N, C-alpha and C positions, 0 to 999 in steps of 0.2 A: 400470681402470672404478673410479665412485665408487659403483656401483649395481646388484646383481644382483635380477631379478626373476625368483619362480617361479610358475610355474601348476601346476594340477591339475586334470583332467578325472575328473569321480566319479560322474556317473550323469545318465541323462536320463528323464522320464517325459510321458505322453501328450502323445506325439509326434504328429503327423497321419498320417493314412495315405498311402504317395507308391506303395507298389505294389498296384496294383490288383488284380491276380491272387491274389494271398495276403493282401490287407487288412493289410500289415505294412508296415517301413519296414527298410532295410540303409542306416543312421546312422551317421555319423562325424565328427569336428569338427577345424575348421583354428582354430588356435591363434595369432593374428600379433600383434606388435608392430613398428613400423618397418617395417623392411625382413625379419624374421624372422619365417618360418614354421613352426611346427610342426603334423604329423596324427596323430590316434589312430588305433586299429584300427577297421575295419569291424564295427561291432556287426548282426550277420544277422539280419533276420526278427524285429525286436521293436519294440516303440512304447514300452518301459519300459527302454530298454540300458543296463549295468552297467560302465560302460571302467576306470574304475579304472587309469587313465594311471599314466605316472611323470612327475614332475618335469620338467616344460619348466625349463628356464633359458635369460633373457635379461641379456647381459652389457651395459649400458648406460649413457649419461652421465647424471646427477642433472638435468639440466634437458628430456631426453628424455622423460623419467618424468612431468616436469609437463606437456608439450606433448602427448605421444601417449595417447590413451587405448588400454585392453586389446582387441583385437578379437575375439571366439571367435564363428565360424560354423558352423551344423550344418547339414549337407547328408545327402542323399539319396546313394548309391552306384548307379549304371547302368555295366553293363558296357559296350555296345555304343554309349550316347550319354552327352550331356554329365549331369554330376552336377546333381540338383534340388537349391535355394537351399530349406531348411525356415526359417530366420528366424538372425538376428545378435544378439549381447549385446553391448554397449559397455560397462566399467569402466572407470571413472575410477579414477587408483594416486593420486591427490593427498591424500586423507584418510590413506593410509599412511606419507607422509613428513613428517608432526608428530611431535617429539618427545615428545608426552603421548595421540598419536592411538590409533587401534586397530593392533595389532601383524597382523591379518590381516584378511583378506576372505572370508568361506566362508558360504554358502547358496545357496536356488534359486534361479536368475533365469529370468524369463519369456523364452522365445525370441520376438522380435519378427522381423516381416515385415513391410512397408511397405504390401504391397498386402492381406495375409489378416490383421494385427494376430497376436495373442500364438497361437503353434502349440507348445504345451507349454512345459516347464522343464528346464533343467539345472541342475546341482549344480558350481560350481568353487571350488576355495581358489587365492588368491592372497596370497602373501609378498612382504615388499621386503627385502632386506638393504643398509642404504646407510652407504656409509663416511663418514668425517669428509673434507672438502674446504676445505683452508686457503686456496686459491687466491683470491686477491682480486679475480682481472679474471674469477673463472669468472660464467654468464649463468645460474646458476639462484637463486631465492630460494626453496628448502626451507627450510620452518620457519617464514613468514610465516604466518598463520592468516586465515581470510577468516569473513567473520560477516554474512548476511543481514540479521540484525536491526538495526534503527532505533534500539537502543540500546544500551547495553553491556550483554553480556553476561551471565546472574544470576551466573555462579558466577566471575567475575572481576572484579580492580579496575581501574579505570584510571588508571595512574601522568601520560600524559600524553598529550593529544589535539595531535597534530601539525599537522592540515590535511587539504588535500583531495590527491587524488590520482583521475589519468585516466590511460587510452589509449585506442587507437582502431585496430586494423586490419584490412586491406582485402584480397579478394582475388575474384578471376573468381568469377559465380554458376556452378556446374555445368549448370545448368538452362537458360543459354543460350551454350554451349558448341556448339561446330561438331558437335560427335560425339554431342550428344544428340538430334538429328535421327535416328541409327541403331540409339542402343541403344536397351534396353527400361524402362520407365519405374520397375521395380525397380531397375536400376543406375541409373537418374538419381537419384532418392531416396535410393539408399545412398552414391552420391557426396555429395551432397549433405549427407546426415546427418555422414560421416566428416569433409568440411572444416569443417563446424561446431564438431564436436567439438576438431578441431587448431587452429582458432582461439582457441576458450575457453582453452583448455589455452596456449596462447601469449600469450592477453590477462591471463590469471589471474598468468603467471610476467612478466610485463613490469610490471604494479604490483607487483609481489612486492619487484621491485628497486627500482622508487620509494621503496615503504617502508623497506627495509634503508636507502638512502642517506637517508633524515631519521632513521635511527635506530630506528624502529618493527621491531614485530613482529607486527602485526595489520591487518586492513580490517574496520570495522564500516561498517553501511549499504553492503556491496557490491551493486550494481545493475548486471545485464549485460542490454545490449538487442541485436537482430540487425533489420537496415535492410537490408530486400530492394530493392535499387534496380535491377534488372530487369538490363538490359545493361550498364550501367556500374559494378555491380560488387555485392559483398556486402561488408557492412560488420558489424565487428561491436566494440561499444563498451563502455566500464565507465565507471563512476565508485565513489569511497568516499571514509574517513574514515579516516587512518594513526593508529594508535594506539601506546602501549604499555602491554599489558595485563598484570596479574600474575593468577595462578592463585590463587584460596581454596581452600586444601587445607583448613580446619578445616570438619567437619561441619555445623559450631553457622552457621558462618559464609555459607549456601546461604539459600535464600528461608525466611522465616518459616512458620510453622506457622499458615496462616490459608486462610479461601477466598476471600478478597476479593484481587481485582487490584489494586484501588487501595493495598490496605494491603501486598500483595509488591512494590509499585513503591517504596512508601513506606521500605521497609526494605529493600530492595534492596543489596547490596553494591557502591556506587560508592565513588566518590575522597571523603573528607570522613565531611560527615555523612551517615548514611545517609535519603536520600533523595534523590528526582531530579526534574526537571522542568525546563520549556522555556518561553519566554514571549515573545510574540510583539505586536504590537499594529497594528489598521488602522483607519486615521480616515477621517470620512463627512465630506462626501461624496465620490463618487467623481469622481476628474479623471484624465485619459489626457494622457500625452505623446506626440505622435507625430513624425513628420517623414516626406518623400519623399524617396526615395534613390534611385542609379541601382541601385541593386543589391537592390530591394524590401525594404527591413528594416521592421519596425515593432515597436515597443519599448514597452511600457506598465512604469510604476510605480504601481503603488496602494497607499494613495493617493501622487502624487507628481505636481511641477513643478516641473522641474528649474530649482533655483537656483545661485547661485554662492557664497552665505554657508553658512558650518556652524553659524554659532552660538556662542557661548562660554560659555553658562552660567548664566543668570538664569533658572534653569527651578523659581524656587520660593524662596518667603525661607528655606528650611532644605534644608542638602545643596549650595548651592552650591559651597565650598572641595571637597567630597569628588567632586563632579561634574568639577569641573577637574582635580583629583588624581589620577581615575580617567582622565578622557581622555588626563591627559599620559603615565601610565604604558601606557595602550593603545597610542598613537602611537607609545611606543617599542618598545614589544616590537612591533609590527605592522612596526618602520623593517627590523626584522631578517629578515623573512620576508614571503614575498608574501601578497596580501590574501587572507584566508581564507575557502574555502567549506566546509561541512559537511553532510555528506548524513543526517546524525542526527535525529531528531523528538524525542528526546527526552536528556536531557543529566545530569551530575552537577549538586549543588547548587551553587549562588553562579556555574556558569560563564555562564549571560544574566544581566545587567545590566537593561537596557532594551532595548525593540524598536522600532523606526521606523515599520515597515511591510511588506507585501507586496510585495515585486518581482519583474516580471517582464518576457520580451525574447521577439520573435519574429520570424526573418527567412525570407523565401519564396527559396529558391534553386531555380535550373536545374544539374539534374543532368547534363544532355547540353552543358554549357557548361565541366565541369571537363577541365582540359588534358592529365591521365594518371591516368586514373581507377584505376590499378592501386598508384597511391601515397596516401598518408593526410595529405601536406602540404595539399593542398586543404580536407577536410574540417575538420584540425586548426584552420586558419584560419576557418573559419565558426564553429566553438564558440568558439574564443578572442575573435571577434568579438563573439560574444551573453555571455558572461562578462564582457567587457568593461562592455558594456550594463548586465549589472548592479552590477558594481561601481561605476558612475558613478551611477545610480540610490540603489543603499545610501549612499554618500557623501554625494549631497545630503541626505538624510534625517538626517545627522550619523551613521551608525553606519559600523562600519569593518569588517563581517563579515557572511555569509549564512549562515543555519541553515536546515535543512528543504529542501536545493536538491535539485532534480530536473529531469533531462532528457529530451524525449521527441522524436519525429517522427513525420510524419504522409507517406506518399508516395504520389502517382496519379502515375503517369507519368514523365515527367520533372520534374513539380514534388515540392520535398520544402519542408516546412514545417518549421525547426528552433525548438523551445520550450522555454523554461529559465523556471522559478521558484524563489523562495524567500524569507526571510523577512529584511528586514534589522535587525542587533542590534548592542550594544556587548556587549564581552566583558568578562569579569573577566582582566586582564592576567597574574593570576598562573598561568591554564591554559595563556597562552601561552607561555612558556617552559620552558629544560629547568631545572626546579627550579621552586625559590617564592620570592617576591621579599622583600625585607627585614621580618624580625620584625616591626618598629612598622609599618610601612605594612600589612602583612598584616591584623593584628589591628585596625587601623584600617577597615580595608574589612570586614573580618567585621561589624565593630559598624555601620556604617552601610550594610549591605546589607540590603534590606528582603526579607522571608520570604515573604509573602503578594501584596503586591501591586505590588512591584517593576515586574513586567513590563508591567504597564499604564503605568506613566508613560513621558511623551513623552523622548525623548530631544534633541529638539531645540528650539532657542529658542523661544517662545512668541510672542515679540514680531516675530520673522523666520521666521514659517514659511514650508516652501514651497510649501503649500496651506491654503486656506481650510479652516479647522476648527471645530468646535463642543466648547470645550475646559468642562470643570470640574473643583473640585477633588476630587481620590481619596473616594470613600465609604468608604473604610478606615481609610486613616491620615490625610486632610483636609491633607495637608501639598501634595502635587504635585499636577499637572496632569494630568489623564486624559482621553480621547477620549471621546465617546459612543456608539462601535461598536468594537469588536476585530476582524479578520482575523487568522489565521496558518495556516501552512502544517505546521505543527507538533503534535504531542499536547497536551491537555490538561497543565500541571502538576498534579501532586497534590498540593502545599500549596494552590493555588488554592480560593478560599471561592466555592463555586457554590450557588445555590438554587436549588431544584428539581429536575428530572432535562432530560437534553438530548435531543436529537432530528436525525434525517436530515432536508438540507436539501438539496433539489437545484435547479439552475437547468438548463435546456434549451432549444435554441434550433437552430433550421432555416434554411437560407438558400440559393435557388438563385442559381445562376450559369449565364453562358453557356459552352456549350462551347466551347473555344480551345485554341491549340497553344503549346506554347515560351513565348513572352515575354508574350504577348498574354493566357495564361492567368494567369501570375504575375503580371503586375498587376493584373488584377481579382480574384487573391485577395489582393493587398496591401491594396486600396482597400478587402473588405471585414469583412478583420481588426479595425480598429480599432472599426469599429462593433459586430461581433460580441462583441469583450469588454467593451463598454463594456454593451452587454444582457446579457448573461449576469452581472456585475454587478450590474445593476439589479434582476434579478431575485432576486438571492442577499438583496440590500437590504430591496426587498419582501417576499419569505416569511421573513428575519430579524424583520421588525416585525408581521409577522400572528401569528407564533408567540408574543411578546412577551419575547423575547428579545436580546440586545447583544454578542453574541459569538460566532463562526464560529472552528472548532478545523480542524486534518488538510485545507485544503481544496486540494482540487486540480482543477486546470482543463485539460479535454482542448478542442482545438481540428483536428477530422479534415476533411480534404480527399477530395471524389470528383470523378467528371469533371462533373458538374452539380450539385454542392450542397456546402455546410460546414455541419458539424454540430459546436453547442458543448455541453459537458457537464460541469455544476461539481458536485463533493459535498464536501459539511462538517457537520460536528455543529455545530448550533447551541446554546447553554449561556445562562445568566442568569450574570454575573458578579457579585459584589456588590461591587465596586472601582468597577464603571461606574455612569452613571446610568439611572435607569429608562428603556425608549423611550416616546417618545409615539408616539400613534396612528396611523393612516393617514387622509388627508383626499383626498376624490374633487372635482376639481373640473372644471369642463366649461366651454367658451367656446360655447357655440350662438344658437341663435336662440329667442326664447321659446316653447316647447316644452312644453305640462303633461304630456304624458305622457312626455315625456325625462327633464324634470326628476324627475317620479314615479319611474322606475327609477334615476337616480341617487342620489335619495334610499332605494331599495330597496336598492341593492348599496352603499351607505356603512352602511348597517343590520348588512346583513350579515354587512362585515368586521368592526363592533363588535361584532358576537357571535362571530365563529369570533376574535375576540382574544378575547375573556374567555373563551370557550370551553378555547383552549389554555390559557391562564393556568390554570384550574382542571384540566387533563388534567396537567400537567407541573406541576404543582405551584409554580408560580411565585407566592412572597407575601413581596414583597421588604418590610422596614419602612420606615415611613416616616420619612423625614427633610426637617427644612423646609430650604427652601433658602439660609436665612441663615447657614444653618453650612456649608451646600457651597460658599458663593461664587458670585457672577456668572459668568455664562458669558461666553466671550470666544471672536469678536469680539461686535459687540454684535447683537440680534436681530433686524435688517432683514438679516444675512447668514443669518440662521437653516437648518440643515440643510434641505433639501428636494430631493426629485429629480424634474426637469421632464421628462415623457415629448418633450417638442419646446420648442425654442426661439424658436418663431413669437412668443410673446405676452412681452410684453415686463415686467421686475422691478416695473416702478410697477404694473402690471394685477396680477399674482401679490399684490401686499400688500393689494389690496384684499377677499381673499379671508378669509371667515369660518375664522377657525382657533381659536373660542373653544371646539370641542369637545374634550374631554381635558386633554391637556395643550398648552400656546401653544407647545411644539415638534414639531407633530407632522409626521409625513410627508406630501407633497406629492404625489398622483398627478394630473398633468393629463390630461384626455380631449379630444384634439383630434382623432383619426383612428381607423381601424378596429383599427391593431395596438395602440393605447393601450387600447380598450375589451378587446380581446383578451386584454392580458397581466391585465387587471382580472379578466378569466373565469377565467383560468389560474389566479391565487390562491386562488379560490373554489370550483374544481374542484380542487384537491390533497386527496385522500383521507387523514386520517390510518390512521395502523395500526389495526389489531381492538384491542379490549380485553384486555390484558393482553401485547401486543407490544410491544417497544421498537427503534430502530435508529439506529443510528452507523457512521460510516466511520472513529472513531480505535478504536486498542484497549479503550478501558474505557467504559462511559458513567456521565457524571456524574449524580452521586446515586443511584445504585444499589451495594450495596456486600455485600450477601447473597448473592455466587455461591455453586453448587453444585460438583462436579466433573463435569456433565452436559455434554457437548459433542457439537455435530455440525455438523462443516465441511459445505458444499455447495458446486459450482459450477453454473451454468446457462448456456447460449448459447441465444440466440432470432434465429431470422433471419426475416427478411420482405422481400417484394418488393412495392415500389410500384407502383403503377398508371402508365403512361406519361399518362395523360387529365388534362389541367386541373389539373396540380401546380403549388400555389400556396404561398408560404410557411404560410399559415395552415392547408392541408391536412399540409404537412409537419409543423408544428410539432405539431399534433392528432394524427398517426400514431406521432411518435415521443414525445411523454406517454401515448398509450395504450400503447405498446410497455412503457416503464420500469413505471408502473403497474401492468399487467398480468401483467408480471415479479412484482414484489413481492407482488400478491396470491396468486399460484399458490404462490412460497413460504412465506408465511401459511398458505395453508391447508395444504399439506405438512406444516408444524411445528405445527400446530395443537395437538396434544398435548402436546408441552412448555411451553407455559404455566402459570406467567409464564416468559419466555422474553424477551430481549434479542438481535438480531443486530448482532453488534460487528465490525467492520472492514470494512463492506459495501463493493466496490472494483467500481464499475462502469468498464467500458470500450466504447468505442463504436467501430465502423470501418465503413468503405466499401469491400466488398472488389472491386466490379463496379458498374457503372452501374444505379440503381433497386434496389441491394439494401443494406439497413441490417442491421446484426448487433449485441448488444449483449450482452455478457459479464458476467456477477455472481459474485464469490467472498466469503463471508460464512460466519461462523460462528455458531453460537445454541448461547446460553450461557444455562440457566436458572440464576433464583435461588430462595432458600429460601421454600419455601411458607407454612410456620410463620410466618417472622418475616413476611413477604408479610401472612399473616392477621390477625399482630397491630398491623402498622403499620396494616390497616385500622381495627380495633378502636378503636386508639388515635385515629385520628383522626376515626371516628365519636364517642368520649367527648368532643374537642376542641370539634364542631363542636356536640354538644348543651348543651354548657357556653357555649358563645357564643349559642345560641339563634337559630342563624343559620334565616332562612327559606329559604336557596337549600338545595336538600337534592342539586344537581348533583355535590356534593365526596364524597357516597356511593356514586357509581360510577364512583369512578376505581378500586376495582380491581372486577374483573367475579366474576361470581358462577360462572365456571367456575372459578376458584381454587382451592373447596372440592368443587367436583363429579368425584367417580370415573368417570363414566360413561364417559369417554374412554378408549383404550387408553392403556398405560403408555407406550410407546414411540413416535415420530414415525414418522410413513409416510418411507420412506427414499426419497430422489429416485435419479433412475435409475441412477445411479452406483454408488447401495450394491447397487443390484438386481442387477447386474452384475458387478459383483466377482469373485464366486466363478465365473463361468459363464467370463470374461474369462481368470482365472489357475486352476487347480483348483490346490489345495494338498492335500496330502494328511494334512498331519501338525497341523491343525488352524487353521492360522496365518490363516483367514479364516471360523471359523468362532464361532457364538456372538454374531451381530451384532446380536441381540436386547438381549444380557446390559448389566445397567447397568456404565456407567465406572469406578464405583468398587469395582465386586466383585471379589473376589480371585480368579485365576486364572494357571493355571502360563503359559500360552498366550496371547496377544492378538493384537487388530487393532493396524500401528501406528500410532498416532495421529498425525492430519495436523492444524495449526489455524496460520492466518495470522495466529494471535498470536505475541508474541514470549516469554510463556510458556504455562503446563498450568494451568488454574485447579485447586485444590487438593494438587497436584503441586511437587515441588523437582526441580529440572533439575541434576543433578551432575555431566553429562559433557558435553561440544559434540566430536563425531566429524567435523567436515566438514562444508564444502555442499555441496549437491546442486542441480547445475547440468547441466539433460538436454533435450533437443531432439529433436521424434519428426513424423515425416511420416507421413501416413494418404491413401492412396488408394483408392480404387475404381471400378471398370467399373458397378456394379451397386445403383445408390445406391436407387433402387425397391425392390429384394428384401432391402437391409437396413434397411428401414424410413423409409426417405424421408431428409430433413436430421438430421432429429429424434434416431430411431433411430442414426445415421452417429455423429451428434458425439457423443452420449453412450455409444455404445459406445466409441468413440476416449477421452473423456477417462477414462472406468473403465479402461481400460487402461493409460491414463498413470499412473493412481492406483495400479495394482497394479504397475507396472514403480519406482515411486519408492518405494513399500514393501516392495518386496524388496532392492533397494540398501542402505535403511535398515537391514533387519534383519538383511543378512549384512554389514553392519561392526560390528553388536552392540547395535545401538541400539532404541528403542522407539517413536520420536516423529518428527517433522518440525514445527518451529516457524517461524514467520518464513515460511510457505508463501506465494507468489504465481504465477499463471500471467501470466508477463510477455508473452506473445503467443497469440493466437490468430488464426492467419489463415485464412478459409474461402473456398474460390474452388468454383463449383460450373456444370457445363453442363448443363442439365435437356435438351436434343435429345437430347444424346448418353449420358444415363442416367451421368456420371459427376462424382466430387467431390475435390476434396483440402484437408486440413487439414494447418497445420504450428502446431504447441503448444511454448511452451516455457517449463518452468515451474523454479522452484529454492526452496530452503530450506536450513536448519541441520539435519542429523539428529544429535540428542541421546539422551542415557539421562535418565528422570526415575524419581522413586522416588514413590509414592503417600503425601502425608501420614500416610494411616492406617496402612500398614504401618510409616514410620517410630516412630509413637507406640508400635506395637506389639513392636516390636522394643526400643527403648528401655525399656519396662517390664517385659521379659519378665526385664531381669537383676535389678533391683531386685524384682520380684515372688518369684524364686526365692533370694535371700538372705531377703527376708524369711518365709518357708515354713521355712527353716532356723532359723533363729533366734528366732521369735516365734511357734512352735507353741504357746504356753499362750494367747497370747493371742487366738489364732483360736480356741479351745476355748471361751474364754469370752464371744466375742464371737457 
């Protein structure tokens, strides 16, 4: 046998009372791995049993160690009846199978029951003795490391980035088996949890095998999702990027000693020069490519109109031979491998050369048309079709790869929407080959690769573009052409020149549909999808112009299907890139009879829009330098084809040219008001409330324009569920309810975090779902990071001095930093969300693991809370070791919803329990933080008439060990100080 698993049960504490006569419990433990089960002795009449069992030994294959979780069940012994279940613990053995991973799992694990939640804790010790297996036909992938982070891990160096890996496994859902009708809800939930754990391990092992075939040793950007298809089955699928990583052994090679995430990223240990970033471009106006197919497919490349020519290289007066050489080398590299997809959103320097645009594809499928639901072939064919459409869109844009790639599904009864999106890009060929290219070519590539603005330059031939676009010469290098707007699904490159600060921009959309069944329902959804996609991008473009910005990063678009509606939610971070032209204003035009009051109303809205743009530029400090148009060059195409957004195509282009666009810049954005929906869109632009003073928000890891971060962070997760009234539901009412729900959710977060001012909400991740008819659920996860108040106040003083020197009469700039920055009247720590309040109650820890919640994060303490953050780094700290991936699935059910505080109380208690269990597993591995944390799924179902509810949550992240930079500085200075004290005593006396 190639592996031996050893388990020891030490003790338990805070167990529930199971014997009402004695108010005690007769507890024992079953330890199961595979088909082998061991039992401890019964510890009579105690809520804190001390078993101290012998070592239970399992001799298993290494592939079983990857597939099977260790299952620990705590029960109450009954003499005359069946033993009562207290709860279970599932322990993933995979983190022990790495050569540089932890050698033991030891700690207190919460005992979890799907009906009652956490019911005490159990102390377990787990060890693995793994023997070398040189059999080349083995089916295990031990040694392949998995990372959730979408960038190269902080203490590793990327040698080769191989490409895309994906896998999918299918099984029958226990919830829909015939036996589910006779077994208890607890048994049904536990069967589902165990099956998903088995499928997750199998999936991870199969992906690891694919990585070994590529001669890699790691998967970065690993994303695993569950598709609950009802009677069709349960699908677990995952995607990732295969890499070959080297561990950086030198302590000096870890993250630099700085509190700025942007600086950390610039100096992180990646391949070649010490900075990393990713580039992408999106051009205006928006055009969609649609087609009607029998399989109800819908695809869109934004921006793109599929065309046959790829263009060959007249992209500017300079750099033509370089581009031709680069294209030739890239093509030869791609001929040796498949079309590359990358799930990473941040890359080594020089990896991305140019970006062609955002490409996406969607397809509507019927689950009941699957011939063999238990086999994965049909689903594999579906995803292969989606990827092929993405590939064709990217090739039409003159690109050879897709970066920032992601996949998602939305399922309602028998209808499933498959979605995929990414950013088409041109890659440096030396990263696509095993080893580097010829030395002279590599040197030439390094000399020609642009450093700050190259990701903005168009990769296609401007004389044979696949779509109309407004191009100008780059405002940075003035050599290559750039679009007027940039969209991307990846993070902002750290070397990009940004003016001012960024902000979170969201587009929200609801559309009613008729209730239908099977093919009629799929057809109705297919007909709505192109229009929803267009409307979402319309909102994004309008709001970007309103903010006075010209680029979006981290774009994420969700389309969710329900029984009688479709919902769209797009989130991105808006910035002003110095390489792109200054955005024009927004001009409102209406085609209505001569009505004085209406014209007055239009002029009033126009004035409000102009004022809002001006205020936003002041708020986000967008003050680009003035550059004459003669230097930039004439835009292409002609002014008649200028970028404009028409709400309806009912008015001819000749009539549009008669509009007065003299206000502001001559390339003003046109909003045509010709129906109530258009008027509603304009009103929604003006009703978006900016964050309160001192707050900033973004959905990327770092906020552009802010560098003075501190080490104080606060992660939070919030879930809100509302039930719509079935009376008089219209698209306008739905949009208003959805907007109010999202805005109120953000306002409540700002209120709870008000004492952290000034702070920024980073990595804001919104997820919308329609679990039931007339039920809308919105989940948001983010982290609040404060930035240095002294530096902020110094910035304020400098800004005031510059304003006085300019003798500016506009005093709005003085209000950019509020008085709260220097106010000490607020409490020193934020109001914790409900999750933070209930963690100690949910998981009673006696050794202080959950104490001192109010202590500053940078305070030195022997025992602290395991940090959790959706970021790939921890401000003010260095990650020294990755311990493995945390991938956990939980089910919680209740038959007393009202007694547990309703939907809000039930969800908050459950999320707090999930946090407690994640922290316990990380602490048992020897870690002190979870980075790249994500709640990938939160499925809530409610039956208010029966006072019942059920919730399914899937979370993942990377368990790490980090060290505070302040602690490292103390350690590094102690030795020199000691030497100085012994050798320089006289000098100390004289001073």
